[in-house]
Steps between C-alpha positions, in 0.01 A plus 500: 500500500417317817480119495339250724586526870593193701451518878750263661363294788659488847779241501512221761679626805406868449311665772123523448491867603788611271418740217418322184758508222458754225322384186717411201381662175585282198569695183640395161820684594527299824438175308764596236754562782437158644493310174854369546387295796281188535147584612552367851814703554344813359204469727728438799704808399194726527354319807193334355399146404561361152121446465429869586763617253355279226146628558622859488683430177185356354318817591758688304434281199815288535408133452841342587805597705763571232813377688756314291760291679792623292368839397376637177830438317478130562135493387593671175783255440279194567234586240578184303261201484356380829557129586187341653512191717277262293396300812380822665303598193330157481413531868343845450303375197359213704413736789315740277323219302376353829384850618316544175319166533397577855353842409128511424429573133457862421591602854788724617837333563 
């Protein structure tokens, strides 16, 4: 079926009277064909912004861009235990603890 349409804006330096670019219709097939690229490169490839592509993907029900740096084979190979940086984890715990204290009791986050 049809997916969300993105209407690219006029780029800097283009004539104001020029015909507007055609809309880009984002489908699951299009997203699949771009999945081997980082989001920014995929967006540039189809002539839209990364933000517009992300929003269109969300309308299709895709929460995250599925690009893997070394492809699916590397992801399958690296399915072992994940090493976490302990200092990073402590920093995150402090951040969320502070946010929890600042939040009014019973209110939304």
